[in-house]
Structure formats: structure tokens, C-alpha cells
Gaussian input, Z-matrix of N, CA and C with variables (Angstrom, degrees):
# hf/3-21g

backbone

0 1
 N
 C     1     B1
 C     2     B2     1     A1
 N     3     B3     2     A2     1     D1
 C     4     B4     3     A3     2     D2
 C     5     B5     4     A4     3     D3
 N     6     B6     5     A5     4     D4
 C     7     B7     6     A6     5     D5
 C     8     B8     7     A7     6     D6
 N     9     B9     8     A8     7     D7
 C    10    B10     9     A9     8     D8
 C    11    B11    10    A10     9     D9
 N    12    B12    11    A11    10    D10
 C    13    B13    12    A12    11    D11
 C    14    B14    13    A13    12    D12
 N    15    B15    14    A14    13    D13
 C    16    B16    15    A15    14    D14
 C    17    B17    16    A16    15    D15
 N    18    B18    17    A17    16    D16
 C    19    B19    18    A18    17    D17
 C    20    B20    19    A19    18    D18
 N    21    B21    20    A20    19    D19
 C    22    B22    21    A21    20    D20
 C    23    B23    22    A22    21    D21
 N    24    B24    23    A23    22    D22
 C    25    B25    24    A24    23    D23
 C    26    B26    25    A25    24    D24
 N    27    B27    26    A26    25    D25
 C    28    B28    27    A27    26    D26
 C    29    B29    28    A28    27    D27
 N    30    B30    29    A29    28    D28
 C    31    B31    30    A30    29    D29
 C    32    B32    31    A31    30    D30
 N    33    B33    32    A32    31    D31
 C    34    B34    33    A33    32    D32
 C    35    B35    34    A34    33    D33
 N    36    B36    35    A35    34    D34
 C    37    B37    36    A36    35    D35
 C    38    B38    37    A37    36    D36
 N    39    B39    38    A38    37    D37
 C    40    B40    39    A39    38    D38
 C    41    B41    40    A40    39    D39
 N    42    B42    41    A41    40    D40
 C    43    B43    42    A42    41    D41
 C    44    B44    43    A43    42    D42
 N    45    B45    44    A44    43    D43
 C    46    B46    45    A45    44    D44
 C    47    B47    46    A46    45    D45
 N    48    B48    47    A47    46    D46
 C    49    B49    48    A48    47    D47
 C    50    B50    49    A49    48    D48
 N    51    B51    50    A50    49    D49
 C    52    B52    51    A51    50    D50
 C    53    B53    52    A52    51    D51
 N    54    B54    53    A53    52    D52
 C    55    B55    54    A54    53    D53
 C    56    B56    55    A55    54    D54
 N    57    B57    56    A56    55    D55
 C    58    B58    57    A57    56    D56
 C    59    B59    58    A58    57    D57
 N    60    B60    59    A59    58    D58
 C    61    B61    60    A60    59    D59
 C    62    B62    61    A61    60    D60
 N    63    B63    62    A62    61    D61
 C    64    B64    63    A63    62    D62
 C    65    B65    64    A64    63    D63
 N    66    B66    65    A65    64    D64
 C    67    B67    66    A66    65    D65
 C    68    B68    67    A67    66    D66
 N    69    B69    68    A68    67    D67
 C    70    B70    69    A69    68    D68
 C    71    B71    70    A70    69    D69
 N    72    B72    71    A71    70    D70
 C    73    B73    72    A72    71    D71
 C    74    B74    73    A73    72    D72
 N    75    B75    74    A74    73    D73
 C    76    B76    75    A75    74    D74
 C    77    B77    76    A76    75    D75
 N    78    B78    77    A77    76    D76
 C    79    B79    78    A78    77    D77
 C    80    B80    79    A79    78    D78
 N    81    B81    80    A80    79    D79
 C    82    B82    81    A81    80    D80
 C    83    B83    82    A82    81    D81
 N    84    B84    83    A83    82    D82
 C    85    B85    84    A84    83    D83
 C    86    B86    85    A85    84    D84
 N    87    B87    86    A86    85    D85
 C    88    B88    87    A87    86    D86
 C    89    B89    88    A88    87    D87
 N    90    B90    89    A89    88    D88
 C    91    B91    90    A90    89    D89
 C    92    B92    91    A91    90    D90
 N    93    B93    92    A92    91    D91
 C    94    B94    93    A93    92    D92
 C    95    B95    94    A94    93    D93
 N    96    B96    95    A95    94    D94
 C    97    B97    96    A96    95    D95
 C    98    B98    97    A97    96    D96
 N    99    B99    98    A98    97    D97
 C   100   B100    99    A99    98    D98
 C   101   B101   100   A100    99    D99
 N   102   B102   101   A101   100   D100
 C   103   B103   102   A102   101   D101
 C   104   B104   103   A103   102   D102
 N   105   B105   104   A104   103   D103
 C   106   B106   105   A105   104   D104
 C   107   B107   106   A106   105   D105
 N   108   B108   107   A107   106   D106
 C   109   B109   108   A108   107   D107
 C   110   B110   109   A109   108   D108
 N   111   B111   110   A110   109   D109
 C   112   B112   111   A111   110   D110
 C   113   B113   112   A112   111   D111
 N   114   B114   113   A113   112   D112
 C   115   B115   114   A114   113   D113
 C   116   B116   115   A115   114   D114
 N   117   B117   116   A116   115   D115
 C   118   B118   117   A117   116   D116
 C   119   B119   118   A118   117   D117
 N   120   B120   119   A119   118   D118
 C   121   B121   120   A120   119   D119
 C   122   B122   121   A121   120   D120
 N   123   B123   122   A122   121   D121
 C   124   B124   123   A123   122   D122
 C   125   B125   124   A124   123   D123
 N   126   B126   125   A125   124   D124
 C   127   B127   126   A126   125   D125
 C   128   B128   127   A127   126   D126
 N   129   B129   128   A128   127   D127
 C   130   B130   129   A129   128   D128
 C   131   B131   130   A130   129   D129
 N   132   B132   131   A131   130   D130
 C   133   B133   132   A132   131   D131
 C   134   B134   133   A133   132   D132
 N   135   B135   134   A134   133   D133
 C   136   B136   135   A135   134   D134
 C   137   B137   136   A136   135   D135
 N   138   B138   137   A137   136   D136
 C   139   B139   138   A138   137   D137
 C   140   B140   139   A139   138   D138
 N   141   B141   140   A140   139   D139
 C   142   B142   141   A141   140   D140
 C   143   B143   142   A142   141   D141
 N   144   B144   143   A143   142   D142
 C   145   B145   144   A144   143   D143
 C   146   B146   145   A145   144   D144
 N   147   B147   146   A146   145   D145
 C   148   B148   147   A147   146   D146
 C   149   B149   148   A148   147   D147
 N   150   B150   149   A149   148   D148
 C   151   B151   150   A150   149   D149
 C   152   B152   151   A151   150   D150
 N   153   B153   152   A152   151   D151
 C   154   B154   153   A153   152   D152
 C   155   B155   154   A154   153   D153
 N   156   B156   155   A155   154   D154
 C   157   B157   156   A156   155   D155
 C   158   B158   157   A157   156   D156
 N   159   B159   158   A158   157   D157
 C   160   B160   159   A159   158   D158
 C   161   B161   160   A160   159   D159
 N   162   B162   161   A161   160   D160
 C   163   B163   162   A162   161   D161
 C   164   B164   163   A163   162   D162
 N   165   B165   164   A164   163   D163
 C   166   B166   165   A165   164   D164
 C   167   B167   166   A166   165   D165
 N   168   B168   167   A167   166   D166
 C   169   B169   168   A168   167   D167
 C   170   B170   169   A169   168   D168
 N   171   B171   170   A170   169   D169
 C   172   B172   171   A171   170   D170
 C   173   B173   172   A172   171   D171
 N   174   B174   173   A173   172   D172
 C   175   B175   174   A174   173   D173
 C   176   B176   175   A175   174   D174
 N   177   B177   176   A176   175   D175
 C   178   B178   177   A177   176   D176
 C   179   B179   178   A178   177   D177
 N   180   B180   179   A179   178   D178
 C   181   B181   180   A180   179   D179
 C   182   B182   181   A181   180   D180
 N   183   B183   182   A182   181   D181
 C   184   B184   183   A183   182   D182
 C   185   B185   184   A184   183   D183
 N   186   B186   185   A185   184   D184
 C   187   B187   186   A186   185   D185
 C   188   B188   187   A187   186   D186
 N   189   B189   188   A188   187   D187
 C   190   B190   189   A189   188   D188
 C   191   B191   190   A190   189   D189
 N   192   B192   191   A191   190   D190
 C   193   B193   192   A192   191   D191
 C   194   B194   193   A193   192   D192
 N   195   B195   194   A194   193   D193
 C   196   B196   195   A195   194   D194
 C   197   B197   196   A196   195   D195
 N   198   B198   197   A197   196   D196
 C   199   B199   198   A198   197   D197
 C   200   B200   199   A199   198   D198
 N   201   B201   200   A200   199   D199
 C   202   B202   201   A201   200   D200
 C   203   B203   202   A202   201   D201
 N   204   B204   203   A203   202   D202
 C   205   B205   204   A204   203   D203
 C   206   B206   205   A205   204   D204
 N   207   B207   206   A206   205   D205
 C   208   B208   207   A207   206   D206
 C   209   B209   208   A208   207   D207
 N   210   B210   209   A209   208   D208
 C   211   B211   210   A210   209   D209
 C   212   B212   211   A211   210   D210
 N   213   B213   212   A212   211   D211
 C   214   B214   213   A213   212   D212
 C   215   B215   214   A214   213   D213
 N   216   B216   215   A215   214   D214
 C   217   B217   216   A216   215   D215
 C   218   B218   217   A217   216   D216
 N   219   B219   218   A218   217   D217
 C   220   B220   219   A219   218   D218
 C   221   B221   220   A220   219   D219

   B1=1.4514
   B2=1.5253
   B3=1.3138
   B4=1.4542
   B5=1.5248
   B6=1.3236
   B7=1.4595
   B8=1.5130
   B9=1.3385
   B10=1.4612
   B11=1.5262
   B12=1.3320
   B13=1.4612
   B14=1.5276
   B15=1.3280
   B16=1.4612
   B17=1.5273
   B18=1.3316
   B19=1.4656
   B20=1.5247
   B21=1.3315
   B22=1.4689
   B23=1.5273
   B24=1.3259
   B25=1.4595
   B26=1.5259
   B27=1.3313
   B28=1.4638
   B29=1.5218
   B30=1.3347
   B31=1.4583
   B32=1.5236
   B33=1.3375
   B34=1.4734
   B35=1.5264
   B36=1.3221
   B37=1.4575
   B38=1.5261
   B39=1.3342
   B40=1.4554
   B41=1.5301
   B42=1.3349
   B43=1.4640
   B44=1.5310
   B45=1.3230
   B46=1.4598
   B47=1.5228
   B48=1.3079
   B49=1.4584
   B50=1.5312
   B51=1.3272
   B52=1.4658
   B53=1.5248
   B54=1.3221
   B55=1.4684
   B56=1.5126
   B57=1.3136
   B58=1.4648
   B59=1.5232
   B60=1.3226
   B61=1.4552
   B62=1.5150
   B63=1.3244
   B64=1.4670
   B65=1.5188
   B66=1.3258
   B67=1.4670
   B68=1.5264
   B69=1.3155
   B70=1.4618
   B71=1.5159
   B72=1.3278
   B73=1.4583
   B74=1.5159
   B75=1.3255
   B76=1.4664
   B77=1.5278
   B78=1.3329
   B79=1.4621
   B80=1.5254
   B81=1.3231
   B82=1.4717
   B83=1.5200
   B84=1.3177
   B85=1.4628
   B86=1.5272
   B87=1.3274
   B88=1.4662
   B89=1.5230
   B90=1.3238
   B91=1.4658
   B92=1.5238
   B93=1.3280
   B94=1.4609
   B95=1.5259
   B96=1.3257
   B97=1.4655
   B98=1.5241
   B99=1.3176
   B100=1.4580
   B101=1.5237
   B102=1.3334
   B103=1.4651
   B104=1.5216
   B105=1.3463
   B106=1.4572
   B107=1.5249
   B108=1.3187
   B109=1.4593
   B110=1.5254
   B111=1.3195
   B112=1.4643
   B113=1.5206
   B114=1.3115
   B115=1.4670
   B116=1.5152
   B117=1.3288
   B118=1.4553
   B119=1.5177
   B120=1.3175
   B121=1.4575
   B122=1.5229
   B123=1.3348
   B124=1.4670
   B125=1.5343
   B126=1.3161
   B127=1.4697
   B128=1.5303
   B129=1.3261
   B130=1.4629
   B131=1.5304
   B132=1.3260
   B133=1.4635
   B134=1.5204
   B135=1.3203
   B136=1.4611
   B137=1.5114
   B138=1.3198
   B139=1.4634
   B140=1.5253
   B141=1.3307
   B142=1.4669
   B143=1.5187
   B144=1.3210
   B145=1.4671
   B146=1.5209
   B147=1.3195
   B148=1.4582
   B149=1.5320
   B150=1.3319
   B151=1.4540
   B152=1.5301
   B153=1.3216
   B154=1.4606
   B155=1.5257
   B156=1.3276
   B157=1.4708
   B158=1.5266
   B159=1.3234
   B160=1.4612
   B161=1.5208
   B162=1.3173
   B163=1.4663
   B164=1.5271
   B165=1.3195
   B166=1.4658
   B167=1.5289
   B168=1.3167
   B169=1.4673
   B170=1.5223
   B171=1.3317
   B172=1.4585
   B173=1.5277
   B174=1.3313
   B175=1.4626
   B176=1.5196
   B177=1.3112
   B178=1.4629
   B179=1.5272
   B180=1.3268
   B181=1.4634
   B182=1.5220
   B183=1.3309
   B184=1.4674
   B185=1.5275
   B186=1.3270
   B187=1.4684
   B188=1.5287
   B189=1.3385
   B190=1.4610
   B191=1.5338
   B192=1.3227
   B193=1.4631
   B194=1.5160
   B195=1.3241
   B196=1.4566
   B197=1.5158
   B198=1.3220
   B199=1.4602
   B200=1.5225
   B201=1.3292
   B202=1.4631
   B203=1.5247
   B204=1.3430
   B205=1.4493
   B206=1.5254
   B207=1.3405
   B208=1.4641
   B209=1.5192
   B210=1.3296
   B211=1.4617
   B212=1.5258
   B213=1.3377
   B214=1.4591
   B215=1.5289
   B216=1.3113
   B217=1.4610
   B218=1.5182
   B219=1.3027
   B220=1.4783
   B221=1.4897
   A1=111.35
   A2=116.87
   A3=120.75
   A4=110.90
   A5=116.59
   A6=120.41
   A7=111.94
   A8=116.97
   A9=120.93
   A10=110.67
   A11=117.01
   A12=120.62
   A13=111.09
   A14=115.39
   A15=119.31
   A16=110.28
   A17=117.09
   A18=120.56
   A19=110.66
   A20=117.21
   A21=120.81
   A22=110.46
   A23=116.95
   A24=120.63
   A25=110.87
   A26=117.28
   A27=120.07
   A28=111.47
   A29=117.18
   A30=120.13
   A31=109.96
   A32=117.01
   A33=120.70
   A34=110.63
   A35=117.37
   A36=121.12
   A37=111.23
   A38=117.28
   A39=119.62
   A40=112.08
   A41=117.62
   A42=122.15
   A43=111.49
   A44=118.38
   A45=122.30
   A46=112.90
   A47=118.55
   A48=119.21
   A49=111.12
   A50=116.40
   A51=119.16
   A52=110.39
   A53=116.67
   A54=120.63
   A55=112.65
   A56=116.91
   A57=120.69
   A58=110.03
   A59=116.04
   A60=120.31
   A61=112.29
   A62=116.83
   A63=121.08
   A64=110.47
   A65=117.17
   A66=120.30
   A67=111.25
   A68=117.55
   A69=121.04
   A70=112.30
   A71=116.46
   A72=120.66
   A73=111.35
   A74=116.52
   A75=120.24
   A76=111.27
   A77=117.10
   A78=120.37
   A79=110.67
   A80=116.46
   A81=119.84
   A82=111.18
   A83=117.20
   A84=121.06
   A85=110.71
   A86=116.21
   A87=119.65
   A88=111.05
   A89=117.15
   A90=120.05
   A91=111.56
   A92=116.22
   A93=119.86
   A94=113.31
   A95=117.19
   A96=121.24
   A97=112.04
   A98=116.99
   A99=119.57
   A100=113.19
   A101=118.42
   A102=119.56
   A103=110.02
   A104=116.53
   A105=120.87
   A106=111.83
   A107=116.28
   A108=121.33
   A109=112.75
   A110=117.40
   A111=121.07
   A112=113.13
   A113=116.68
   A114=121.63
   A115=110.12
   A116=115.47
   A117=121.66
   A118=106.84
   A119=115.76
   A120=121.54
   A121=107.55
   A122=117.85
   A123=119.55
   A124=110.98
   A125=115.37
   A126=120.52
   A127=111.30
   A128=116.91
   A129=119.99
   A130=110.98
   A131=116.88
   A132=120.41
   A133=110.85
   A134=116.31
   A135=119.76
   A136=110.50
   A137=117.67
   A138=120.73
   A139=110.50
   A140=117.15
   A141=120.28
   A142=111.05
   A143=116.42
   A144=120.28
   A145=110.75
   A146=116.80
   A147=119.77
   A148=111.22
   A149=117.81
   A150=120.36
   A151=109.71
   A152=117.25
   A153=121.25
   A154=110.92
   A155=116.80
   A156=120.23
   A157=109.73
   A158=117.37
   A159=120.91
   A160=112.79
   A161=116.58
   A162=120.46
   A163=110.56
   A164=116.91
   A165=120.67
   A166=109.91
   A167=117.13
   A168=120.94
   A169=110.92
   A170=116.93
   A171=121.14
   A172=110.49
   A173=116.57
   A174=120.37
   A175=112.51
   A176=116.80
   A177=120.55
   A178=110.05
   A179=117.12
   A180=120.10
   A181=112.07
   A182=117.33
   A183=120.17
   A184=111.05
   A185=115.55
   A186=119.63
   A187=109.90
   A188=116.51
   A189=120.19
   A190=111.23
   A191=117.56
   A192=121.20
   A193=110.95
   A194=117.40
   A195=120.05
   A196=111.98
   A197=118.24
   A198=121.13
   A199=109.24
   A200=117.40
   A201=121.59
   A202=110.40
   A203=117.57
   A204=121.03
   A205=110.21
   A206=117.64
   A207=121.07
   A208=111.14
   A209=118.26
   A210=120.64
   A211=111.37
   A212=117.70
   A213=121.32
   A214=111.48
   A215=118.16
   A216=121.78
   A217=111.52
   A218=118.07
   A219=120.61
   A220=111.38
   D1=-39.99
   D2=-179.71
   D3=-64.63
   D4=-36.53
   D5=178.05
   D6=-63.52
   D7=-39.32
   D8=178.99
   D9=-67.36
   D10=-40.57
   D11=177.68
   D12=-64.19
   D13=-42.21
   D14=179.58
   D15=-64.66
   D16=-42.59
   D17=178.59
   D18=-63.46
   D19=-41.32
   D20=178.58
   D21=-64.28
   D22=-42.62
   D23=179.06
   D24=-63.20
   D25=-43.67
   D26=179.58
   D27=-64.44
   D28=-37.56
   D29=177.29
   D30=-64.76
   D31=-46.55
   D32=178.91
   D33=-61.51
   D34=-41.72
   D35=-178.96
   D36=-65.19
   D37=-39.38
   D38=-178.43
   D39=-73.50
   D40=-16.91
   D41=179.32
   D42=-114.73
   D43=29.01
   D44=-173.44
   D45=-64.39
   D46=-38.87
   D47=-178.75
   D48=-70.17
   D49=-33.98
   D50=176.18
   D51=-65.61
   D52=-39.85
   D53=178.45
   D54=-63.03
   D55=-40.78
   D56=177.75
   D57=-64.80
   D58=-42.54
   D59=178.11
   D60=-61.86
   D61=-41.02
   D62=177.69
   D63=-63.45
   D64=-43.17
   D65=179.53
   D66=-62.50
   D67=-44.44
   D68=178.88
   D69=-65.67
   D70=-40.99
   D71=178.65
   D72=-65.37
   D73=-42.86
   D74=179.48
   D75=-64.02
   D76=-41.74
   D77=178.93
   D78=-64.62
   D79=-42.73
   D80=178.89
   D81=-65.14
   D82=-41.87
   D83=178.56
   D84=-61.40
   D85=-44.86
   D86=179.69
   D87=-62.14
   D88=-39.89
   D89=-179.32
   D90=-68.64
   D91=-44.19
   D92=-176.76
   D93=-73.23
   D94=-24.58
   D95=-177.70
   D96=-116.31
   D97=30.88
   D98=-175.15
   D99=-66.50
   D100=-26.99
   D101=177.28
   D102=-66.97
   D103=-45.65
   D104=179.03
   D105=-64.87
   D106=-35.56
   D107=-176.92
   D108=-85.38
   D109=-8.88
   D110=-179.07
   D111=73.26
   D112=34.11
   D113=-178.89
   D114=-110.66
   D115=160.92
   D116=168.00
   D117=-130.44
   D118=108.92
   D119=-179.19
   D120=-117.43
   D121=110.71
   D122=178.15
   D123=-62.01
   D124=147.54
   D125=-178.89
   D126=-59.42
   D127=-35.50
   D128=-179.84
   D129=-64.65
   D130=-39.75
   D131=177.70
   D132=-65.28
   D133=-41.14
   D134=179.04
   D135=-66.19
   D136=-37.78
   D137=177.83
   D138=-62.56
   D139=-42.37
   D140=177.79
   D141=-64.34
   D142=-40.44
   D143=179.60
   D144=-63.10
   D145=-47.34
   D146=-178.59
   D147=-69.45
   D148=-31.36
   D149=174.99
   D150=-63.98
   D151=-43.19
   D152=178.74
   D153=-62.67
   D154=-43.78
   D155=177.78
   D156=-62.19
   D157=-40.74
   D158=178.66
   D159=-64.32
   D160=-41.75
   D161=179.06
   D162=-64.51
   D163=-43.30
   D164=178.84
   D165=-64.54
   D166=-42.63
   D167=178.25
   D168=-61.63
   D169=-43.52
   D170=178.20
   D171=-62.28
   D172=-43.49
   D173=178.72
   D174=-61.62
   D175=-43.83
   D176=177.95
   D177=-64.45
   D178=-40.14
   D179=177.52
   D180=-61.75
   D181=-42.98
   D182=176.93
   D183=-63.27
   D184=-43.19
   D185=178.89
   D186=-60.03
   D187=-47.26
   D188=-179.61
   D189=-62.65
   D190=-37.98
   D191=179.40
   D192=-64.10
   D193=-48.85
   D194=-177.65
   D195=-73.00
   D196=-31.86
   D197=176.00
   D198=-65.39
   D199=-44.02
   D200=179.54
   D201=-63.17
   D202=-40.72
   D203=179.57
   D204=-62.71
   D205=-42.61
   D206=178.70
   D207=-63.09
   D208=-40.06
   D209=-179.87
   D210=-70.18
   D211=-33.63
   D212=-179.95
   D213=-71.16
   D214=-29.54
   D215=-177.52
   D216=-79.95
   D217=-19.57
   D218=-176.81
   D219=-79.30

């Protein structure tokens, strides 16, 4: 069981930027098509959601930048 969890975690980690992109795309789609979907999403809530996605994306970008720099120096 631990091996399966570790494999799942490694797969998720190696596809982290795709996951963030999917989350942002899904949130944007839900906001733009809320009439069709029968939702009511206040603009303030959507702004907070997209801010969170942006912060996570920025953090992953910084991590990738510094990780790449460490690998290039070795």
C-alpha cells in the first residue's frame, strides 16, 4: 500500500503544473458558464480563487527555478 501511495505522490508531483492549470481552467469555466451550470459565484469569491491559483503557480515557478539552478550548478 505504501508503494502505491508513493507512486501516486510522485506522479502528482511530476505533473504539478498541469494540475494547477486544470484547477484554474475549471474555476474559470465554472465562473464564465455559471448560468448554464446553475451556479451563483460572486465575483469576490472568484477573485479569491484565482488569486490562490496565482499564488500557488508563482510558488511552483519559484521552486522550479531554484531547483533547476541547483541542478545546473552540480
